[in-house]
C-alpha positions in Angstrom: 6.2 -15.7 -8.0 6.4 -13.1 -5.3 3.8 -11.2 -3.2 3.9 -7.8 -1.7 1.8 -7.8 1.5 0.4 -4.8 3.4 -2.2 -4.1 6.1 -3.6 -0.6 6.5 -6.2 1.0 8.8 -7.6 4.0 7.0 -10.0 6.7 7.9 -11.7 6.6 4.5 -11.7 3.4 2.4 -12.9 5.2 -0.7 -10.1 7.7 -0.5 -7.5 5.0 -0.1 -9.1 2.9 -3.0 -9.1 6.0 -5.3 -5.3 6.4 -4.7 -4.7 2.6 -5.2 -6.7 2.6 -8.4 -4.8 5.7 -9.7 -1.7 3.4 -9.7 0.9 6.1 -8.7 3.8 3.6 -8.8 3.0 1.9 -12.1 2.0 -1.3 -10.3 -0.1 -2.5 -13.3 3.0 -2.5 -15.6 4.7 -5.2 -13.5 2.0 -6.9 -11.3 0.1 -10.0 -12.3 -2.9 -9.2 -10.0 -4.0 -8.2 -6.6 -6.4 -9.1 -3.8 -7.9 -6.6 -1.4 -9.7 -7.9 1.8 -11.5 -5.8 4.4 -12.1 -6.8 8.0 -15.6 -7.9 8.7 -15.6 -6.0 12.1 -13.8 -2.9 10.8 -14.2 -2.2 7.1 -11.5 0.5 7.2 -8.9 -2.3 8.0 -7.5 -3.3 4.7 -5.3 -6.3 3.8 -3.6 -6.1 0.4 -1.7 -8.7 -1.6 -0.2 -7.9 -4.9 1.4 -10.7 -7.1 4.5 -10.2 -9.1 6.5 -12.6 -11.4 9.6 -12.0 -9.3 10.8 -10.4 -6.1 12.8 -7.9 -8.2 9.6 -6.7 -9.8 8.0 -6.2 -6.4 11.1 -4.3 -5.2 10.9 -2.0 -8.2 7.3 -1.1 -7.4 8.1 -0.7 -3.7 10.8 1.8 -4.5 8.4 3.7 -6.8 5.8 3.8 -4.0 8.3 5.2 -1.6 9.5 7.8 -4.1 5.9 8.8 -4.8 5.3 9.5 -1.1 2.4 7.0 -0.9 3.4 5.8 2.6 3.3 9.4 4.0 -0.3 9.6 3.0 -1.3 6.0 4.1 1.0 4.5 6.6 1.0 0.6 6.6 0.3 -1.1 9.9 2.0 -4.2 8.5 4.5 -4.3 5.6 5.3 -3.7 3.0 6.7 -7.2 3.0 7.9 -9.0 -0.1 7.4 -12.7 0.2 7.6 -15.9 -1.9 5.1 -18.7 -1.7 6.4 -21.5 0.4 3.4 -23.7 0.0 -0.1 -23.4 -1.5 -3.0 -25.8 -1.1 -6.6 -25.6 -2.1 -9.3 -27.5 -0.1 
């Protein structure tokens, strides 16, 4: 399993979410799911994690995002970073 991680600070969450939901890079064809978190103190600060079966799938979507010009419209503050889970624990 691989994760693609991002952090954004946007001017308008609804505008960002509309672009995300439109799936310009075909994320839904390869991703297994995603998690969006928003800062309690600044709801325009977004943390995004998208899960993929493999790092290669994540790289494919990342290339599509770059080709679609998504990062020119919404510049990530952190990422994109493709990671693999090193440890997972539930309490």
